[in-house]
LUMBAVEX-511765 format. One record per atom (N, C-alpha, C, CB): residue in three letters; x, y, z. Coordinates in steps of 0.001 Angstrom, whole numbers, plus 500000, padded with zeros to 6 digits. Glycine has a CB too. Layout:
AlaXYZ;...
This chain:
Met642563207520463162;Met642674206090462851;Met644125205645463013;Met642168205792461408;Lys644317204471463603;Lys645646203892463748;Lys645749202631462892;Lys645949203572465234;Arg646950202398462386;Arg647255201150461686;Arg648211200371462577;Arg647877201410460250;Leu647727199241463087;Leu648498198443464033;Leu649068197205463357;Leu647631198040465228;Ser650316196904463680;Ser651000195727463168;Ser651150194706464286;Ser652379196100462577;Val650815193451463991;Val650868192379464991;Val651781191262464509;Val649453191828465283;Asn652678190818465391;Asn653459189599465175;Asn653313188752466427;Asn654979189916464865;His652695187593466281;His652297186782467439;His652692185327467167;His650747186903467721;Thr653577184792468008;Thr654025183404467859;Thr653707182625469129;Thr655547183340467549;Thr653016181507468961;Thr652713180607470073;Thr653411179279469812;Thr651168180407470246;Thr654195178821470790;Thr654954177584470635;Thr654587176600471737;Thr656468177868470652;Tyr654169175411471332;Tyr653942174304472263;Tyr655105173323472117;Tyr652558173595471992;Asn655847173095473198;Asn656880172067473226;Asn656376170901474053;Asn658217172621473799;Tyr656408169683473477;Tyr655917168489474155;Tyr657100167632474626;Tyr654988167672473217;Asp656924166954475764;Asp658024166174476324;Asp658214164833475618;Asp657788165942477798;Met657283164473474748;Met657421163259473938;Met656580163435472673;Met656977161973474743;Pro656859162650471628;Pro656125162822470366;Pro654612162701470554;Pro656597161791469344;Val653878163528469841;Val652418163541469901;Val651870162515468915;Val651856164961469590;Ala650965161659469393;Ala650352160658468507;Ala649235161274467671;Ala649801159477469328;Tyr648416162106468310;Tyr647282162719467607;Tyr646799163921468416;Tyr646117161686467391;Gly646501164996467732;Gly645979166164468430;Gly645304167131467479;Gly647089166869469176;Leu644378167916468004;Leu643674168947467250;Leu643695170249468043;Leu642213168513466940;Gln643798171359467330;Gln643729172678467953;Gln642739173547467182;Gln645134173349467999;Gln641926174288467935;Gln641070175308467330;Gln641720176664467560;Gln639618175269467925;Leu641926177407466469;Leu642547178726466553;Leu641498179813466333;Leu643690178858465520;Arg641365180699467304;Arg640558181908467138;Arg641529183079467212;Arg639408182020468239;Leu642220183282466099;Leu643327184238466055;Leu643203185235464912;Leu644634183501465936;Thr642091185219464201;Thr641878186156463096;Thr640933187254463539;Thr641319185432461849;Pro641351188520463496;Pro640487189625463955;Pro639174189699463195;Pro641216190946463819;Lys638184190274463873;Lys636871190458463261;Lys636891191666462322;Lys635784190636464347;Glu636261191514461183;Glu636100192618460234;Glu634723193223460469;Glu636267192134458740;Arg634704194460460958;Arg633425195129461201;Arg633668196618461342;Arg632723194564462466;Ala632603197405461552;Ala632725198861461648;Ala633771199235462687;Ala631368199502462000;Gly634687200104462287;Gly635741200552463197;Gly636976199687463181;Gly635217200609464576;Gln636929198548462485;Gln638084197645462434;Gln638177197004461056;Gln637983196553463533;His639265197285460347;His639470196773458999;His640774196003458939;His639467197916457968;Ile640710194757458449;Ile641901193927458302;Ile642570194261456970;Ile641543192407458385;Val643763194837457037;Val644525195141455828;Val645147193858455289;Val645621196206456113;Asp645795193103456146;Asp646323191789455786;Asp646481190975457065;Asp647687191908455020;Trp646348189646456928;Trp646475188767458093;Trp646830187371457600;Trp645154188745458944;Asp647876186800458183;Asp648335185490457734;Asp648692184629458940;Asp649547185628456785;Ile648276183365458900;Ile648610182399459945;Ile649388181258459308;Ile647324181869460667;Thr650567180959459850;Thr651361179841459366;Thr651566178839460499;Thr652722180329458810;Ile651630177573460126;Ile651709176481461099;Ile652975175674460858;Ile650459175568461014;Glu653699175386461930;Glu654851174473461878;Glu654563173305462815;Glu656196175207462279;Gly654578172101462272;Gly654269170925463086;Gly652802170555463059;Gly654692171159464504;Gly652047171199462188;Gly650621170908462076;Gly650091171295460712;Gly649840171633463161;Thr648840170927460448;Thr648199171199459162;Thr646843171851459384;Thr648045169902458340;Lys646593172951458681;Lys645282173599458761;Lys644290172776457933;Lys645349175089458250;Glu643325172154458626;Glu642390171245457960;Glu641211171974457333;Glu641882170218458942;Leu640675172958458039;Leu639533173715457525;Leu639346174981458356;Leu638240172851457546;Ser638510175894457842;Ser638174177140458531;Ser636666177316458511;Ser638885178361457873;Phe636126177937459566;Phe634687178166459630;Phe634382179306460595;Phe633949176882460059;Ser633159179802460556;Ser632677180792461517;Ser631855180067462568;Ser631835181911460818;Asp632163180293463836;Asp631412179610464888;Asp630138180388465229;Asp632288179433466149;His629436179950466271;His628147180540466612;His628261181968467122;His627461179697467641;His629473182430467452;His629690183820467837;His630295184640466696;His630594183886469060;Ala630265184080465499;Ala630821184725464304;Ala632321184955464430;Ala630119186052464047;Asn632992184100465198;Asn634449184106465260;Asn635002183262464123;Asn634950183581466629;His636101183717463531;His636781182914462523;His637599181849463245;His637688183802461599;Val637385180589462878;Val638068179466463531;Val638838178661462492;Val637054178556464281;Asp640110178392462797;Asp640916177469461983;Asp641116176192462780;Asp642301178105461581;Leu640816175061462171;Leu641026173763462813;Leu642350173188462318;Leu639841172781462515;Val643256172944463268;Val644608172485462944;Val644836171108463540;Val645671173480463463;Ser645319170169462718;Ser645713168854463216;Ser647214168865463484;Ser645333167726462201;Ile647621168279464610;Ile649036168171464939;Ile649615166963464197;Ile649249168040466487;Glu650735167159463525;Glu651331166072462757;Glu651822164968463692;Glu652490166597461889;Pro651446163717463447;Pro651876162606464314;Pro653400162539464445;Pro651346161275463765;Gly653856162429465688;Gly655285162277465926;Gly656041163552466211;Gly655890161633464778;Val655404164717466066;Val656130165960466327;Val656246166212467828;Val655431167146465640;Glu657244166993468206;Glu657434167383469596;Glu657308168886469781;Glu658784166915470090;Lys656929169571468702;Lys656751171026468786;Lys655719171486467774;Lys658089171759468555;Leu654806172338468222;Leu653819172979467354;Leu654004174488467469;Leu652353172555467737;Val654177175146466325;Val654378176597466308;Val653294177238465443;Val655804176963465774;Val652607178226466002;Val651582178971465275;Val652015180430465216;Val650172178824465954;Arg652183180949464003;Arg652622182333463814;Arg651521183141463142;Arg653922182390462976;Cys651186184273463745;Cys650216185208463174;Cys650937186515462872;Cys649005185443464144;Ala650664187066461714;Ala651249188348461351;Ala650253189101460490;Ala652604188166460610;Gly650095190380460783;Gly649159191150459981;Gly649060192604460396;Gly647816190529460049;Thr648228193316459661;Thr648019194740459879;Thr646524195018459946;Thr648690195581458760;Val646125195805460933;Val644710196110461136;Val644543197614461333;Val644140195327462354;Glu643572198198460659;Glu643264199622460823;Glu642129199776461832;Glu642880200275459455;Ile642336200619462843;Ile641372200807463919;Ile640932202268463963;Ile641973200375465279;Thr639633202474464014;Thr639058203804464158;Thr638555203990465583;Thr637915204024463142;Glu638850205115466190;Glu638434205407467562;Glu636907205513467658;Glu639091206711468055;Thr636303204720468552;Thr634847204756468752;Thr634469204868470225;Thr634207203510468157;Ser635448205149471089;Ser635211205248472539;Ser634627203953473109;Ser634264206419472842;Gly635001202840472515;Gly634548201551473013;Gly633213201081472478;Gly634472201602474464;Val632522201915471714;Val631198201549471200;Val631342200652469973;Val630376202816470849;Val630800199441470072;Val630814198493468962;Val629528198624468141;Val630979197046469484;Gly628410198917468823;Gly627157199150468111;Gly626154198035468270;Gly627428199352466672;Lys625191198001467365;Lys624053197104467504;Lys624466195637467421;Lys623021197409466439;His623643194812468012;His623942193379468067;His623797192745466689;His623019192671469075;Lys624780191888466352;Lys624761191143465100;Lys625137189693465386;Lys625729191776464054;Gly625021188861464375;Gly625487187493464509;Gly624370186491464697;Gly626427187396465645;Phe624768185245464982;Phe623834184126465044;Phe623152183991466401;Phe624552182851464717;Met623743184537467445;Met623251184343468805;Met622230185422469169;Met624421184356469806;Ala621088185006469727;Ala620085185970470199;Ala620660186778471358;Ala618776185244470636;Leu620249188033471471;Leu620798188913472500;Leu620555188359473899;Leu620191190307472380;Trp619409187725474127;Trp619097187217475466;Trp620068186121475893;Trp617666186685475509;Thr620738185490474911;Thr621702184443475252;Thr622812184975476152;Thr622304183846473982;Phe623133186246476004;Phe624244186836476749;Phe623858187238478174;Phe624769188044476010;Leu622660186872478582;Leu622254186976479987;Leu622462185658480719;Leu620787187403480089;Arg622803184616479975;Arg622886183262480522;Arg624209183059481270;Arg622744182216479393;Pro624163182592482510;Pro625422182325483227;Pro626113181077482677;Pro625156182155484741;Thr627413181019482844;Thr628220179864482478;Thr629001179438483724;Thr629185180190481270;Pro629630178271483704;Pro630411177865484878;Pro631469178893485300;Pro631085176546484600;Leu632021179639484335;Leu633043180631484669;Leu632456181967485120;Leu633942180855483480;Thr631158182185484894;Thr630562183495485214;Thr629359183417486139;Thr630154184184483949;Thr629037182244486674;Thr627886182127487575;Thr628136182921488855;Thr627602180640487910;Pro627244183836489202;Pro627470184647490410;Pro627224183854491685;Pro626572185878490395;Gly628051184137492677;Gly627873183583494012;Gly627734184708495013;Gly629047182665494391;Thr627982184418496263;Thr627817185414497323;Thr628698186631497099;Thr628129184800498674;Lys629947186422496688;Lys630876187544496512;Lys630439188478495389;Lys632278187023496228;Ile629972187923494281;Ile629487188748493170;Ile628227189491493589;Ile629208187880491917;Glu627348188815494307;Glu626128189467494791;Glu626456190618495730;Glu625225188454495502;Glu627439190431496594;Glu627857191512497503;Glu628464192675496723;Glu628873190985498541;Leu629197192360495654;Leu629784193402494807;Leu628696194259494172;Leu630668192777493717;Val627662193612493643;Val626550194338493021;Val625802195172494053;Val625583193360492334;Ala625623194637495241;Ala624949195388496306;Ala625762196624496690;Ala624726194490497544;Glu627075196482496760;Glu627948197615497089;Glu627909198682495997;Glu629391197134497297;Leu627742198246494759;Leu627682199178493633;Leu626517200141493772;Leu627571198418492319;Gly625372199652494275;Gly624196200493494436;Gly623538200831493115;Gly624563201756495150;Asp622525201676493176;Asp621779202032491969;Asp621714203528491730;Asp620388201483492049;Asp622564204314492395;Asp622566205765492252;Asp623578206176491187;Asp622887206449493601;His623230205920489913;His624121206246488802;His623315206973487738;His624795204965488216;Glu623915207973487133;Glu623167208837486222;Glu622867208180484881;Glu623929210109485991;Ser623584207109484544;Ser623362206429483275;Ser623892205007483375;Ser624039207192482106;Asp623514204194482387;Asp624013202825482355;Asp625527202793482148;Asp623314202033481251;Ile626040203726481346;Ile627490203768481124;Ile628209204134482417;Ile627845204780480005;Ala627655205084483162;Ala628255205461484440;Ala628258204278485401;Ala627503206648485060;Leu627171203507485406;Leu627096202320486256;Leu628174201312485869;Leu625703201673486158;Ala628352201081484567;Ala629339200099484111;Ala630756200531484466;Ala629222199888482600;His631052201810484317;His632384202296484685;His632599202225486202;His632579203742484190;Ala631554202500486962;Ala631660202394488426;Ala631910200941488836;Ala630370202931489109;Leu631248200008488168;Leu631468198589488444;Leu632908198206488117;Leu630484197716487635;Ser633411198676486986;Ser634776198383486572;Ser635776198827487646;Ser635087199071485232;Ala635602200036488147;Ala636507200565489178;Ala636379199780490480;Ala636218202053489435;Leu635174199383490814;Leu634938198634492048;Leu635599197250491981;Leu633423198490492307;Ile635553196629490818;Ile636169195308490655;Ile637662195371490939;Ile635925194768489238;Val638335196367490387;Val639787196465490567;Val640150196745492020;Val640363197561489669;Arg639273197446492741;Arg639547197671494168;Arg639485196364494951;Arg638548198682494756;His638539195505494587;His638392194234495291;His639363193171494772;His636964193732495161;Val639679193243493471;Val640528192229492844;Val641639192930492058;Val639690191291491908;Pro642681193405492744;Pro643773194072492032;Pro644479193145491061;Pro644775194627493017;Tyr645038193733490012;Tyr645732192941488997;Tyr646930192248489637;Tyr646184193833487802;Thr646898190918489649;Thr647933190114490290;Thr648177188864489464;Thr647536189744491740;Ile649409188659489032;Ile649768187489488233;Ile650038186300489144;Ile651001187784487353;Gly649585185116488742;Gly649905183889489443;Gly648907183438490492;Gly651192184039490073;Val647854184227490705;Val646846183865491709;Val645788182938491120;Val646178185126492276;Thr645457183130489861;Thr644378182387489217;Thr644907181588488025;Thr643263183345488763;Gln644048180693487528;Gln644360179874486368;Gln643310180125485282;Gln644415178365486752;Ala643486179465484115;Ala642553179662483006;Ala641145179213483344;Ala643036178922481789;Asp641010178236484265;Asp639684177727484614;Asp639136178320485910;Asp639733176229484733;Thr639746179399486407;Thr639242180073487610;Thr637967180830487273;Thr640308181039488198;Ser636929180663488089;Ser635662181347487842;Ser635690182765488412;Ser634495180552488452;Ala634697183545488022;Ala634576184908488537;Ala634431184910490052;Ala633382185618487894;Glu633597184024490573;Glu633385183958492021;Glu634678183571492746;Glu632267182950492355;Glu635438182635492185;Glu636701182223492797;Glu637714183360492797;Glu637275181013492066;Ala637777184125491709;Ala638701185260491648;Ala638353186300492709;Ala638677185900490251;Met637058186498492951;Met636649187410494028;Met637134186893495379;Met635114187582494043;Ile637042185603495599;Ile637491184999496866;Ile639011185114496999;Ile637055183508496949;Phe639744184891495902;Phe641203184977495928;Phe641683186421496080;Phe641785184368494656;Ala640812187394495721;Ala641139188827495825;Ala642363189195494982;Ala641388189207497291;Gly642454188594493810;Gly643530188889492878;Gly643279188180491577;Gly644886188487493453;Gly643781188746490483;Gly643569188111489193;Gly644106188961488065;Gly642101187834488976;Val643887188479486842;Val644387189157485649;Val643200189590484789;Val645352188231484841;Cys643486190023483547;Cys642434190596482710;Cys641287189614482466;Cys643016191044481382;Gln641597188329482326;Gln640543187331482128;Gln639587187302483315;Gln641156185940481912;Asp640134187347484529;Asp639302187324485735;Asp638472188589485855;Asp640170187154486979;His639083189741485581;His638345191004485629;His637169190995484657;His639277192178485313;Ala637414190465483446;Ala636334190393482451;Ala635212189476482926;Ala636879189898481099;His635556188323483494;His634536187393483975;His633716187985485118;His635186186095484428;Ile634363188682486038;Ile633629189299487151;Ile632679190369486626;Ile634608189912488184;Phe633161191204485705;Phe632321192247485110;Phe631117191626484410;Phe633137193101484114;Ile631354190601483622;Ile630270189924482896;Ile629250189353483871;Ile630832188803481999;Ser629719188670484902;Ser628830188055485889;Ser627958189107486569;Ser629643187286486939;Ala628577190206486979;Ala627844191266487684;Ala626854191974486758;Ala628825192287488278;Met627259192273485524;Met626361192959484599;Met625150192087484254;Met627113193348483320;Arg625365190804484086;Arg624227189909483822;Arg623297189869485026;Arg624717188480483478;Leu623858189886486222;Leu623047189893487431;Leu622201191164487498;Leu623938189774488677;Leu622731192242486931;Leu622016193518486889;Leu621023193597485726;Leu623009194660486789;Gly620998192571484880;Gly620042192533483778;Gly620574192992482439;Gly618887193353484120;Phe621895193166482325;Phe622495193603481066;Phe623164192426480358;Phe623519194732481315;Pro622889192203479072;Pro623654191209478324;Pro625135191590478332;Pro623126191087476866;Ala626002190616478494;Ala627437190898478545;Ala628202189741477918;Ala627908191138480007;Arg629378190061477365;Arg630175189031476710;Arg631669189287476894;Arg629832188964475223;Tyr632436188241476627;Tyr633888188234476786;Tyr634538188561475430;Tyr634386186847477332;Val635644189288475457;Val636371189634474238;Val637844189289474414;Val636198191137473894;Ser638406188582473455;Ser639855188368473426;Ser640427189142472256;Ser640210186850473318;Gly641659189613472421;Gly642251190388471342;Gly643640190884471677;Gly641373191549471004;Tyr644016191947471004;Tyr645349192521471161;Tyr645241193960471645;Tyr646134192455469835;Leu646231194376472415;Leu646323195750472900;Leu647737196253472653;Leu645951195845474415;Met647855197408471988;Met649157198043471831;Met649481198783473121;Met649178199011470604;Met650546198352473802;Met650965198983475050;Met651706200291474761;Met651858198025475868;Asn651557201245475652;Asn652247202520475488;Asn653706202441475905;Asn651549203594476286;Asp654023201514476810;Asp655360201491477396;Asp656267200388476836;Asp655244201329478879;Arg655737199504475966;Arg656588198436475439;Arg655945197814474198;Arg656837197352476520;Glu656797197212473370;Glu656318196489472191;Glu656221194991472457;Glu657239196748470999;Glu657153194463473254;Glu657188193037473542;Glu656182192678474635;Glu658600192612473958;Gln655350191659474377;Gln654378191186475354;Gln654450189666475432;Gln652943191653474986;Asp653900189111476517;Asp653935187652476677;Asp652541187035476729;Asp654696187287477939;Ala651516187818476358;Ala650152187280476359;Ala649239188211475566;Ala649622187103477815;Thr648157187643475056;Thr647118188467474445;Thr646319189159475557;Thr646179187604473531;His645328189940475176;His644565190709476160;His643099190267476155;His644673192227475870;Ala642384190648477211;Ala640958190321477306;Ala640225191465477987;Ala640738188991478083;Trp638985191686477563;Trp638127192678478195;Trp636684192223478038;Trp638343194097477576;Ala635737193058478385;Ala634324192678478340;Ala633526193720477571;Ala633756192511479764;Glu632349193310477115;Glu631395194231476489;Glu630027194026477111;Glu631334194020474949;Ala629313195120477308;Ala627941195076477809;Ala627030195711476774;Ala627814195800479183;His625813195187476677;His624849195747475728;His623941196716476476;His624014194620475033;Leu624004198001476087;Leu623262199059476760;Leu622179199608475839;Leu624208200184477209;Asp620999199841476389;Asp619872200350475601;Asp620236201666474917;Asp618633200543476496;Gly619896201754473632;Gly620115202976472881;Gly621524203126472334;Gly619801204135473735;Ile622444202260472750;Ile623840202355472300;Ile624282201082471612;Ile624766202653473477;Gly623940199943472214;Gly624407198659471717;Gly625568198156472551;Gly624814198766470251;Trp626440197386471936;Trp627584196828472650;Trp628633197900472912;Trp628198195669471858;Val629110197932474161;Val630154198880474570;Val631229198111475328;Val629564200037475454;Gly632496198376475010;Gly633596197676475642;Gly634073198330476926;Gly634728197572474693;Phe634525197495477865;Phe635080197972479142;Phe636307197126479480;Phe634008197896480299;Asp637469197767479505;Asp638699197097479905;Asp638888197344481397;Asp639936197609479075;Val638427196426482207;Val638436196593483659;Val639864196729484179;Val637735195408484341;Ser640781195936483661;Ser642155195936484163;Ser642824197296484007;Ser642971194879483443;Asn642497198004482925;Asn643129199300482666;Asn642244200491483000;Asn643535199382481231;Gly640968200234483299;Gly640116201297483797;Gly639514202222482765;Gly640864202088484724;Tyr639375201773481514;Tyr638728202612480508;Tyr638148201744479401;Tyr639725203634479925;Ser637441202388478492;Ser636878201660477353;Ser637925201534476253;Ser635607202371476815;Pro637891200446475483;Pro638865200246474411;Pro638864201404473407;Pro638578198937473688;Asp640064201759472966;Asp640224202828471987;Asp640898202276470735;Asp641045204001472579;Asp641611203135470002;Asp642194202695468743;Asp643517201945468915;Asp642406203880467852;Arg643805201508470134;Arg644961200630470371;Arg644539199168470541;Arg645730201096471616;Tyr643239198905470444;Tyr642692197570470686;Tyr642262196905469386;Tyr641508197647471649;Ile642560195612469260;Ile642097194804468134;Ile641194193704468668;Ile643295194204467334;Arg639918193698468269;Arg638975192669468687;Arg639179191432467812;Arg637504193183468597;Val639396190286468449;Val639625189048467706;Val638449188093467833;Val640896188369468192;Ala638055187750469064;Ala636978186778469258;Ala636107187188470442;Ala637554185360469479;Thr634838186784470392;Thr633896187085471469;Thr633151185818471867;Thr632899188189471039;Gly632553185835473068;Gly631790184686473527;Gly631188184913474892;Gly632658183464473553;Leu630513183904475398;Leu629896184007476720;Leu630950184096477818;Leu628978182811476973;Asp632113183488477580;Asp633227183565478525;Asp634513183197477789;Asp632994182620479757;Tyr635587183020478544;Tyr636899182736477962;Tyr636885181507477051;Tyr637919182539479066;Lys636155180480477431;Lys636184179238476652;Lys635672179445475234;Lys635356178166477343;Asp634729180353475048;Asp634194180626473711;Asp635173181431472856;Asp632871181375473821;Ala636054182194473490;Ala636904183141472766;Ala638386182866472936;Ala636607184537473216;Ser638740181715473497;Ser640142181382473734;Ser640931181404472427;Ser640261180003474405;Pro642098182061472387;Pro642891182103471150;Pro643240180720470615;Pro644163182879471383;Met643565179790471512;Met643877178425471103;Met643308177447472119;Met645402178228470952;Ser642659176404471637;Ser642130175361472519;Ser642100174060471740;Ser640703175728473057;Gly642221172949472452;Gly642198171691471724;Gly642366170475472601;Gly643253171693470697;Met642786169383471978;Met642954168119472675;Met644040167319471982;Met641628167325472725;Arg644591166329472713;Arg645556165413472129;Arg645510164097472888;Arg646982166016472151;Phe645902163035472216;Phe645972161723472851;Phe647352161517473471;Phe645663160604471830;Gly647398160749474555;Gly648672160414475169;Gly648879161121476493;Gly649796160752474236;Asn650018160828477123;Asn650353161391478425;Asn651383162505478322;Asn650864160307479341;Asn651453163141477160;Asn652410164221476965;Asn652141165372477930;Asn652361164721475521;Thr653187165988478372;Thr653065167282479028;Thr653584168328478055;Thr653847167323480392;Glu653125169566478214;Glu653481170608477267;Glu654025171834477982;Glu652279170986476418;His654849172576477268;His655330173868477747;His654938174907476707;His656888173858477995;Leu654255175938477157;Leu653745176976476260;Leu654606178227476346;Leu652283177313476597;Ala654967178774475185;Ala655715180026475127;Ala655039180952474125;Ala657206179777474741;Val654882182213474499;Val654225183197473639;Val655158184383473423;Val652878183665474257;Gln655301184774472161;Gln656009185999471805;Gln655035186885471041;Gln657299185698470954;Leu654926188125471457;Leu653926189009470864;Leu654455190428470755;Leu652638188990471686;Gln654272191006469593;Gln654582192411469364;Gln653364193078468745;Gln655833192573468451;Val652936194195469331;Val651876195020468754;Val652405196444468695;Val650537194935469593;Gln652470196991467488;Gln653033198342467351;Gln652331199103466234;Gln654550198275467074;Gln652472200402466290;Gln651855201242465269;Gln652808201373464090;Gln651488202638465840;
């Protein structure tokens, strides 16, 4: 078991005062088998936490209003989480959403010709469902190597295949799209990863989970080529990135924003 410490600061700088805005925060880790929250605190500068609730994916959500007239919003997360090694196995399905819901395509995961060709190339000669999922993960990275700056937050799985480059969000979407096409429920996961080579990071992490008969939900980090271990903290899940985005919201006015992220994950 590892005890991981997280310090995560997100700063929005606006080019003019904000008249009105709301942000939804999905930044509190899930408490479940294999993951225990020792302590976790979120503080807001330039905004007010209005309420908290669990959404339809059982994610903890904080609704934050931006204070009228501010030009900067700062969200700081700090806490400690204990993680037990499970080889990526999360277990049986829980929550408000029926399992069949995770077979449903979304605008970010709808398969097109490129995804269909990927599944055809994968073939069906695999000794187990887990072997098939790992083979798919490796195949995705061959077609879409990890490349920063090629895609955006609203890039779909099919578009990332066409661009032939992407980041962890794109890899997760492609995996989800292909697994659903193969008949497996699949979902998106956002969270934290303790890197072996550095403490300072500039973004959170994302991976995917597939539901396999006899096992339940199993995680696959396509970008790194293995299943999540005791260096991973699961924060939010959903049908795609939009359901599990760490921060999302709206504001009135013609403001432009600059986003800066500081993140440390260490043992």
